[in-house]
PLY file of the C-alpha trace (Angstrom):
ply
format ascii 1.0
element vertex 445
property float x
property float y
property float z
element edge 444
property int vertex1
property int vertex2
end_header
0.11 0.07 -0.05
1.29 3.39 -1.06
1.56 5.94 1.84
-1.15 8.49 1.95
-0.19 12.23 1.58
-1.86 15.47 1.53
-2.51 16.89 -1.77
-4.24 20.18 -0.71
-6.00 21.80 2.15
-8.22 24.69 2.72
-8.94 26.15 6.11
-11.48 28.84 6.91
-12.29 30.45 10.18
-10.38 28.13 12.34
-8.64 29.60 15.50
-6.36 32.45 14.02
-6.79 31.49 10.51
-9.28 33.44 8.44
-8.53 31.67 5.13
-5.60 29.53 4.04
-5.24 27.30 0.97
-2.20 25.12 0.55
-0.87 22.49 -1.86
2.17 21.09 0.02
5.08 19.45 -1.64
4.74 15.77 -2.21
7.87 15.17 -0.15
10.36 17.36 1.81
9.48 20.46 3.73
6.50 22.67 3.30
7.29 25.60 5.68
4.50 27.86 6.85
6.15 31.04 7.86
5.17 34.30 9.44
5.37 36.06 12.84
4.09 35.12 16.13
0.30 34.79 16.67
-0.51 35.06 12.98
-2.17 31.69 12.45
0.79 29.28 11.58
0.14 26.77 14.35
-3.64 26.99 13.84
-2.99 25.43 10.20
-1.63 22.55 11.88
-4.28 22.41 14.57
-6.80 22.41 11.74
-5.27 19.39 9.99
-4.87 17.41 13.23
-8.64 18.03 14.14
-9.62 17.03 10.52
-7.70 13.92 10.42
-7.12 12.68 14.03
-10.58 12.75 15.39
-12.53 14.60 18.13
-9.54 14.49 20.71
-7.66 16.89 18.54
-10.45 19.41 18.30
-9.12 22.70 19.68
-11.19 24.64 22.20
-12.82 27.83 20.78
-12.08 26.29 17.13
-14.17 28.97 15.34
-12.38 32.21 14.57
-13.49 35.11 16.55
-16.35 36.94 14.80
-17.37 33.91 12.51
-20.29 31.47 12.95
-18.57 28.53 11.48
-15.00 27.25 10.81
-14.13 24.42 8.38
-11.02 22.40 7.26
-10.88 20.42 3.87
-8.21 18.24 3.17
-7.63 16.28 -0.23
-5.64 13.12 0.39
-3.70 11.03 -2.28
-5.82 8.04 -1.66
-8.79 9.80 -3.29
-10.54 10.66 0.18
-11.70 14.14 0.85
-11.93 14.82 4.59
-14.00 17.93 5.81
-14.42 18.85 9.37
-16.74 21.72 10.28
-16.79 23.48 13.52
-19.79 25.46 15.07
-20.71 26.60 18.42
-22.29 23.22 19.06
-19.44 21.13 18.25
-17.42 19.58 15.19
-18.84 17.50 12.36
-16.82 15.09 10.12
-17.41 13.98 6.58
-15.21 11.53 4.75
-15.98 10.88 1.07
-14.33 9.14 -1.72
-14.52 7.11 -4.87
-15.92 4.14 -2.97
-18.39 6.23 -0.88
-18.23 7.94 2.38
-17.07 7.03 5.70
-16.07 8.23 9.25
-13.10 8.47 11.65
-12.69 4.76 11.64
-11.65 4.82 7.80
-9.22 7.49 8.63
-7.69 5.57 11.57
-6.68 2.80 9.08
-3.83 4.93 7.73
-3.39 7.67 10.25
-0.74 7.57 12.92
-1.50 9.94 15.90
2.17 10.55 16.57
2.63 11.78 13.14
-0.06 14.27 13.63
1.34 15.24 17.05
5.25 14.78 16.82
5.65 17.01 20.10
3.72 14.19 22.11
6.45 11.69 21.07
9.19 14.03 21.75
7.65 15.00 25.36
7.25 11.20 26.06
9.50 9.62 28.97
12.75 8.17 28.07
11.56 4.59 28.74
8.31 5.25 26.74
10.28 6.25 23.62
12.76 3.33 23.95
9.84 0.97 24.50
8.00 2.19 21.47
11.14 1.70 19.35
11.68 -1.97 20.82
8.10 -2.76 20.01
8.32 -1.31 16.61
11.37 -3.63 15.82
10.05 -6.61 17.51
12.56 -6.69 20.39
11.98 -7.46 24.17
15.34 -6.56 26.02
13.47 -6.82 29.54
15.17 -10.17 30.49
18.52 -8.99 29.31
17.97 -5.55 31.10
16.91 -7.20 34.33
19.72 -9.61 34.22
22.23 -6.93 33.56
20.83 -4.75 36.57
21.16 -7.81 38.89
24.69 -8.39 37.76
25.60 -4.70 38.14
24.11 -4.61 41.59
26.00 -7.68 42.54
29.06 -6.24 41.20
28.67 -3.02 43.08
28.17 -4.95 46.39
31.22 -7.27 45.65
33.09 -3.98 44.70
32.50 -2.47 48.19
33.48 -5.61 49.89
36.65 -5.75 47.72
37.48 -2.15 48.65
37.02 -2.72 52.27
39.07 -5.90 52.36
41.83 -4.42 50.49
41.84 -1.22 52.80
41.87 -3.65 55.76
44.81 -5.56 54.47
46.64 -2.50 53.54
46.14 -1.15 57.03
47.59 -4.27 58.74
51.50 -4.21 59.34
53.65 -6.92 57.55
57.03 -8.04 59.04
59.31 -9.07 56.17
61.92 -10.63 58.45
59.24 -12.72 60.34
57.87 -14.31 57.16
54.83 -16.57 57.03
56.13 -19.91 58.63
55.22 -20.71 62.25
57.98 -22.10 64.49
57.38 -25.52 66.17
59.92 -25.90 69.21
59.63 -29.58 69.61
63.29 -30.27 70.54
63.63 -27.41 72.93
60.33 -28.44 74.67
61.70 -32.00 75.11
64.93 -30.69 76.65
62.83 -28.33 78.91
60.85 -31.38 79.98
63.88 -33.28 80.92
65.43 -30.60 82.89
62.22 -29.99 84.58
61.93 -33.64 85.52
65.50 -33.45 87.04
64.53 -30.42 89.01
61.45 -32.17 90.23
63.50 -35.08 91.54
65.88 -32.58 93.39
62.93 -30.88 94.91
61.65 -34.35 96.09
65.00 -35.06 97.72
65.12 -31.74 99.38
61.72 -32.40 100.69
62.71 -35.77 102.19
65.65 -34.01 103.90
63.45 -31.62 105.40
61.02 -34.20 106.58
63.89 -36.15 108.20
65.02 -32.96 110.00
61.63 -32.28 111.19
61.43 -36.12 112.53
64.69 -35.66 114.13
63.94 -32.37 115.92
60.71 -33.95 117.17
62.55 -36.87 118.48
65.15 -34.69 120.31
62.29 -32.90 121.88
60.66 -36.18 122.95
64.05 -37.35 124.43
64.33 -34.50 126.63
60.75 -35.17 127.83
61.75 -38.68 128.56
64.82 -37.61 130.47
62.78 -35.41 132.79
60.34 -38.27 133.44
63.24 -40.44 134.36
63.83 -38.13 137.12
60.36 -38.36 138.15
59.77 -42.11 137.58
62.62 -43.94 139.53
60.38 -47.02 139.65
60.61 -47.43 135.95
64.06 -46.22 135.58
65.56 -49.38 134.37
62.92 -49.81 131.73
63.28 -46.36 130.81
67.03 -46.38 130.52
66.67 -49.52 128.21
64.15 -47.58 126.16
66.32 -44.62 126.20
69.33 -46.55 125.03
67.47 -48.05 122.18
66.06 -44.73 121.24
69.50 -43.25 121.41
70.77 -45.84 119.03
67.86 -45.02 116.63
68.63 -41.22 117.17
72.31 -41.88 116.35
71.36 -43.72 113.16
68.94 -41.04 112.17
71.57 -38.25 112.78
73.98 -40.30 110.78
71.51 -40.46 107.98
70.67 -36.80 108.25
74.32 -35.89 108.11
74.71 -38.07 104.81
71.63 -36.54 103.33
72.75 -33.08 104.17
76.10 -33.77 102.61
74.45 -35.08 99.46
71.87 -32.13 99.37
74.77 -29.63 99.42
76.07 -30.96 96.20
73.00 -30.96 94.19
72.97 -28.71 91.06
69.57 -27.34 89.69
69.43 -27.34 85.87
69.36 -23.74 84.46
66.08 -23.21 82.29
66.68 -19.51 81.75
68.11 -19.93 78.27
65.35 -22.39 77.19
62.65 -19.97 78.54
64.34 -17.01 76.67
64.25 -19.06 73.48
60.61 -20.19 74.09
59.73 -16.61 74.58
61.51 -15.59 71.46
59.62 -18.35 69.41
56.42 -17.03 70.84
57.28 -13.38 69.90
58.27 -14.62 66.31
55.17 -16.71 65.84
53.01 -13.77 67.00
54.59 -11.64 64.12
54.23 -14.64 61.81
50.34 -14.90 62.64
50.08 -11.03 62.07
51.42 -11.68 58.59
49.24 -14.61 58.01
46.20 -12.45 59.07
47.29 -9.83 56.65
47.74 -12.49 53.88
44.15 -13.81 54.53
42.77 -10.24 54.45
44.56 -9.81 51.08
43.43 -13.15 49.92
39.87 -12.11 50.62
40.24 -8.86 48.88
41.79 -10.75 45.83
38.83 -13.02 45.94
36.45 -10.23 45.79
38.29 -8.54 42.96
38.14 -11.84 41.06
34.56 -12.15 41.62
34.09 -8.46 40.60
36.03 -9.10 37.38
33.90 -12.20 36.64
30.66 -10.14 37.18
32.14 -7.45 34.81
32.79 -10.11 32.13
28.98 -11.39 32.51
27.86 -7.77 32.19
29.96 -7.42 29.05
28.49 -10.68 27.58
25.01 -9.28 28.29
25.98 -6.00 26.63
27.33 -7.94 23.72
24.20 -9.96 23.46
22.01 -6.75 23.67
24.27 -5.07 21.02
24.01 -8.05 18.70
20.19 -7.94 18.89
20.13 -4.28 18.28
22.54 -4.37 15.42
20.51 -7.05 13.74
17.21 -5.14 14.32
15.71 -3.36 11.28
15.81 0.14 12.76
13.64 2.84 11.18
16.72 5.20 10.97
20.39 4.01 10.88
22.18 4.98 14.04
19.14 4.36 16.22
19.32 2.16 19.24
18.57 1.71 22.85
21.03 1.85 25.82
19.67 1.18 29.36
16.16 1.97 28.44
17.24 5.17 26.75
16.72 5.72 23.00
19.99 6.83 21.46
20.98 8.15 17.96
24.64 7.87 16.73
25.55 6.73 20.32
24.03 10.00 21.89
21.20 10.00 24.23
17.96 11.74 23.35
18.55 14.67 25.64
22.03 15.20 24.00
20.57 15.44 20.49
19.96 18.69 18.70
16.41 19.64 17.94
16.70 18.87 14.32
18.12 15.40 15.08
15.29 14.77 17.50
12.76 15.69 14.77
14.48 13.44 12.42
14.45 10.53 14.89
10.66 11.18 15.82
9.72 11.48 12.16
11.44 8.30 11.24
9.89 6.23 14.04
6.40 7.61 13.31
6.73 6.85 9.72
7.80 3.34 10.65
4.92 2.81 13.21
2.30 3.36 10.26
4.03 3.56 6.91
0.56 4.06 5.38
0.78 7.64 6.57
3.37 9.44 4.34
3.21 12.96 6.09
3.96 14.47 9.40
3.16 17.74 11.03
6.07 19.78 12.63
5.71 22.96 14.64
8.13 25.72 15.58
11.19 24.91 13.19
12.69 28.25 14.07
15.04 26.34 16.39
16.83 25.24 13.15
19.30 27.50 11.39
18.87 27.64 7.56
21.68 25.21 6.87
20.18 22.65 9.32
16.80 23.26 8.07
17.92 22.58 4.49
19.64 19.41 5.40
16.55 18.19 7.41
14.46 18.96 4.29
16.79 17.02 2.01
16.72 14.08 4.34
12.87 14.17 4.20
12.86 14.32 0.59
15.21 11.42 0.23
12.87 9.33 2.44
9.80 10.40 0.68
8.29 11.82 3.59
5.86 14.94 3.27
6.37 17.33 6.17
4.08 20.46 6.83
5.84 22.55 9.23
5.80 25.98 10.76
8.57 28.52 11.44
8.72 32.04 12.79
10.20 33.49 9.73
9.37 35.60 6.57
12.53 34.24 4.59
12.86 32.52 1.39
12.83 29.08 3.14
8.98 29.55 3.69
6.49 27.99 1.19
3.96 30.47 2.36
3.72 33.31 4.89
0.63 33.87 6.88
-0.33 37.22 8.22
-3.39 37.76 10.28
-4.78 34.45 9.32
-4.34 35.00 5.63
-1.62 33.83 3.16
0.42 36.80 2.06
0.06 37.66 -1.77
-2.51 34.98 -2.24
-5.74 35.32 -3.87
-8.31 34.74 -0.93
-10.88 32.00 -1.04
-14.25 33.32 -1.79
-17.03 32.90 0.77
-18.74 29.63 0.55
-22.49 29.10 1.17
-23.21 27.77 4.49
-24.22 24.07 4.08
-27.60 22.96 5.32
-27.69 21.03 8.45
-28.80 17.87 6.43
-25.25 17.78 4.97
-23.47 18.05 8.20
-22.49 14.68 9.67
-21.79 14.77 13.29
-18.89 12.69 14.47
-19.65 9.95 16.86
0 1
1 2
2 3
3 4
4 5
5 6
6 7
7 8
8 9
9 10
10 11
11 12
12 13
13 14
14 15
15 16
16 17
17 18
18 19
19 20
20 21
21 22
22 23
23 24
24 25
25 26
26 27
27 28
28 29
29 30
30 31
31 32
32 33
33 34
34 35
35 36
36 37
37 38
38 39
39 40
40 41
41 42
42 43
43 44
44 45
45 46
46 47
47 48
48 49
49 50
50 51
51 52
52 53
53 54
54 55
55 56
56 57
57 58
58 59
59 60
60 61
61 62
62 63
63 64
64 65
65 66
66 67
67 68
68 69
69 70
70 71
71 72
72 73
73 74
74 75
75 76
76 77
77 78
78 79
79 80
80 81
81 82
82 83
83 84
84 85
85 86
86 87
87 88
88 89
89 90
90 91
91 92
92 93
93 94
94 95
95 96
96 97
97 98
98 99
99 100
100 101
101 102
102 103
103 104
104 105
105 106
106 107
107 108
108 109
109 110
110 111
111 112
112 113
113 114
114 115
115 116
116 117
117 118
118 119
119 120
120 121
121 122
122 123
123 124
124 125
125 126
126 127
127 128
128 129
129 130
130 131
131 132
132 133
133 134
134 135
135 136
136 137
137 138
138 139
139 140
140 141
141 142
142 143
143 144
144 145
145 146
146 147
147 148
148 149
149 150
150 151
151 152
152 153
153 154
154 155
155 156
156 157
157 158
158 159
159 160
160 161
161 162
162 163
163 164
164 165
165 166
166 167
167 168
168 169
169 170
170 171
171 172
172 173
173 174
174 175
175 176
176 177
177 178
178 179
179 180
180 181
181 182
182 183
183 184
184 185
185 186
186 187
187 188
188 189
189 190
190 191
191 192
192 193
193 194
194 195
195 196
196 197
197 198
198 199
199 200
200 201
201 202
202 203
203 204
204 205
205 206
206 207
207 208
208 209
209 210
210 211
211 212
212 213
213 214
214 215
215 216
216 217
217 218
218 219
219 220
220 221
221 222
222 223
223 224
224 225
225 226
226 227
227 228
228 229
229 230
230 231
231 232
232 233
233 234
234 235
235 236
236 237
237 238
238 239
239 240
240 241
241 242
242 243
243 244
244 245
245 246
246 247
247 248
248 249
249 250
250 251
251 252
252 253
253 254
254 255
255 256
256 257
257 258
258 259
259 260
260 261
261 262
262 263
263 264
264 265
265 266
266 267
267 268
268 269
269 270
270 271
271 272
272 273
273 274
274 275
275 276
276 277
277 278
278 279
279 280
280 281
281 282
282 283
283 284
284 285
285 286
286 287
287 288
288 289
289 290
290 291
291 292
292 293
293 294
294 295
295 296
296 297
297 298
298 299
299 300
300 301
301 302
302 303
303 304
304 305
305 306
306 307
307 308
308 309
309 310
310 311
311 312
312 313
313 314
314 315
315 316
316 317
317 318
318 319
319 320
320 321
321 322
322 323
323 324
324 325
325 326
326 327
327 328
328 329
329 330
330 331
331 332
332 333
333 334
334 335
335 336
336 337
337 338
338 339
339 340
340 341
341 342
342 343
343 344
344 345
345 346
346 347
347 348
348 349
349 350
350 351
351 352
352 353
353 354
354 355
355 356
356 357
357 358
358 359
359 360
360 361
361 362
362 363
363 364
364 365
365 366
366 367
367 368
368 369
369 370
370 371
371 372
372 373
373 374
374 375
375 376
376 377
377 378
378 379
379 380
380 381
381 382
382 383
383 384
384 385
385 386
386 387
387 388
388 389
389 390
390 391
391 392
392 393
393 394
394 395
395 396
396 397
397 398
398 399
399 400
400 401
401 402
402 403
403 404
404 405
405 406
406 407
407 408
408 409
409 410
410 411
411 412
412 413
413 414
414 415
415 416
416 417
417 418
418 419
419 420
420 421
421 422
422 423
423 424
424 425
425 426
426 427
427 428
428 429
429 430
430 431
431 432
432 433
433 434
434 435
435 436
436 437
437 438
438 439
439 440
440 441
441 442
442 443
443 444
């Protein structure tokens, strides 16, 4: 199906327009120029209301002082569209070679965005990106969600890696101590042997002390017995015999004591000072080694987090590559169009970074692709473009075969017509037409 374009249009008494007749170029720009508040935008409003339906009907559509306004649009598919405005409402008539119809017939080839490009340009970033993705038949939501999860996980791992690295860097490292913990097995055995010898010496000394205590007690008892001998003459013999026996035992004990004392005087305790010193040195060295090991552990954790971070980065890159492949293979309505993180881009630039002319170009291409059956777009306020940019934009429209009816605050040569006070400057004005009877007006439902 060949795209539908506007062959001609006539507007009378609609908003600021008093009478405008226009035959736009079949492709490229048809610029309606003039100063502010002269009726340029009213022309576009008239076309929108005629073709787009009741929702595009402007308030106070009838020109001040007039009883009725009317827009007539001749289309390349043979249809003639007439919308009339009165104080009671608007009325639509669609006629063609195959009979008449209504708004439903127009909706078969009319794209609302093409009638109202600013509504596309005002849409949110996500809405524009979603529209493009639906247009090319791509659903990047699973990849986008996967990428977001990977990105969030990577952010968490990155924070952990940074903290672990900072913790490891803050811990001291003793190069001389190294990372090998010392095991003092031989020294401990030597210490145990000497401690055993010292324990035996201590036991021998304790035995000497016990013998001395026994001897001292025996001597005290002997003295008591001697006193008793004086008192107990009757038992003198028995007592003397007992004393003699006891004396012999005492002499033997004294002899044993003397021998034990002689032996105890020659005992030599083993010196454990050097061993204890070595053990203390080992404990100190091991403490330094353990600090190094703790630092190595912290650094290992940091390295582990860093490796996980790199792995997540690689997975994100894989997702981006997959998305890029899908987008590259998609049949975009305009070369250079893409989507990056739910943002529509053109030549790798985000929407907000595009010049106004680039935004119009993108919007026009997308709107044409949404409904190729409509071959025209309406563009308001092209004064934001300089002449060179305007010329380039018009050339692109012509190359693409797109008809664009646009307004511009200007009276320069780039304007196809100039409107002043609701009339086309230098044009023969449309003669007054008879007011149709009510029978010919078909209200739009």
